[in-house]
C-alpha positions in Angstrom: 3.1 -13.9 -11.9 0.6 -11.2 -13.0 -1.7 -13.2 -11.0 0.3 -13.5 -7.8 1.3 -9.3 -8.2 -2.7 -9.0 -8.5 -3.4 -11.3 -5.7 -0.9 -9.3 -3.8 -2.2 -5.7 -4.7 -5.6 -6.8 -3.6 -4.4 -8.2 -0.5 -2.3 -5.1 0.7 -5.4 -3.0 -0.3 -7.8 -4.7 2.3 -5.6 -5.3 4.7 -4.3 -1.5 5.0 -7.7 -0.7 5.9 -8.2 -3.2 8.7 -4.6 -2.7 10.1 -5.1 1.3 10.3 -7.8 0.8 12.5 -6.1 -0.9 15.2 -4.7 2.4 17.1 -8.4 4.0 18.5 -8.8 4.5 22.2 -11.8 6.6 22.4 -13.9 6.2 25.6 -17.2 7.2 23.4 -20.4 5.6 25.1 -21.1 2.1 23.6 -24.1 1.2 21.6 -25.8 -2.0 21.8 -24.4 -4.6 19.2 -26.3 -7.6 18.6 -24.5 -11.1 20.2 -24.7 -12.3 16.8 -22.6 -9.3 15.6 -20.0 -9.7 17.6 -20.1 -13.7 17.5 -19.5 -13.8 14.0 -17.2 -10.6 13.3 -14.3 -12.6 14.2 -15.2 -15.5 11.5 -15.5 -12.7 9.2 -12.2 -11.7 9.5 -11.1 -15.5 9.2 -12.9 -15.9 6.1 -11.4 -12.8 4.7 -8.0 -13.6 5.6 -8.2 -17.2 4.4 -9.7 -15.7 1.2 -6.5 -13.8 0.5 -4.1 -16.9 1.1 -5.8 -19.0 -1.2 -4.4 -19.9 -4.1 -4.1 -17.1 -6.8 -5.2 -19.5 -9.6 -8.2 -20.1 -8.0 -10.9 -18.2 -9.8 -13.6 -18.9 -6.9 -11.1 -17.8 -3.8 -12.7 -14.7 -2.8 -16.7 -16.4 -2.9 -16.3 -17.5 0.9 -15.5 -14.0 1.8 -18.4 -12.6 -0.2 -20.9 -14.5 1.1 -19.5 -13.7 4.9 -19.4 -10.2 4.1 -23.3 -10.3 3.1 -24.2 -12.3 6.2 -22.1 -9.7 8.5 -24.3 -6.4 6.3 -27.8 -8.3 7.3 -26.6 -8.6 11.0 -24.7 -5.3 11.0 -25.7 -2.6 13.9 -27.1 0.5 11.7 -24.1 2.8 12.6 -22.3 0.3 9.8 -24.2 0.1 7.0 -22.7 2.3 4.7 -19.4 0.3 5.8 -20.7 -2.8 5.0 -22.7 -1.7 1.9 -19.4 -1.1 0.5 -17.8 -4.0 1.3 -20.0 -6.3 0.1 -20.1 -4.6 -3.2 -16.1 -4.7 -3.2 -16.1 -8.3 -2.4 -19.1 -9.3 -4.4 -16.8 -7.6 -7.5 -13.5 -9.7 -6.1 -15.5 -12.9 -6.1 -17.1 -12.1 -9.9 -13.8 -10.9 -11.5 -10.7 -11.9 -9.2 -8.2 -9.1 -10.5 -8.0 -5.5 -10.4 -10.2 -4.8 -13.2 -12.9 -4.7 -11.1 -11.2 -2.1 -8.8 -12.5 1.2 -9.3 -10.0 4.2 -8.4 -11.6 5.0 -4.9 -11.6 1.6 -3.5 -8.5 1.7 -1.7 -9.7 4.6 0.0 -13.2 3.3 0.6 -11.7 0.3 1.7 -9.7 1.7 4.2 -12.5 3.6 5.4 -15.3 1.0 6.2 -12.4 -1.6 7.3 -11.5 1.0 9.7 -15.1 1.7 10.8 -15.9 -2.2 11.2 -12.7 -2.9 13.2 -13.1 0.3 15.4 -16.9 -0.5 16.0 -15.5 -4.4 16.6 -12.7 -3.0 19.3 -15.3 -0.9 21.0 -18.6 -2.9 21.4 -17.7 -6.3 20.3 -14.1 -7.1 22.3 -12.4 -7.6 19.5 -8.6 -6.9 20.6 -6.6 -4.0 19.2 
């Protein structure tokens, strides 16, 4: 029961940042994003959501997410490096210790900001649907 509650809390925190980014209609000039980054971004979201839906008893359920976050960090546009730095740290801590004990008090806010930046950029420059 406790692991289910932990997994649910983690999923809510992770999803909140990504869901909150779906309402920007800005027409700002678009910087270039690499085709590799834009191609891999939907795969990152898929891996992240799959990680949250895995068996809460599986201690390795966040490993693939952490690895994919590192891959995205390496190919991310310059304007997203700080967001990906946080997401790599956060997903790595979740993979190393898949419970709330590895969370910091500002993780929900920082995850929300990083997720929003990644989603908004993906919507503007990579064709990610709103």
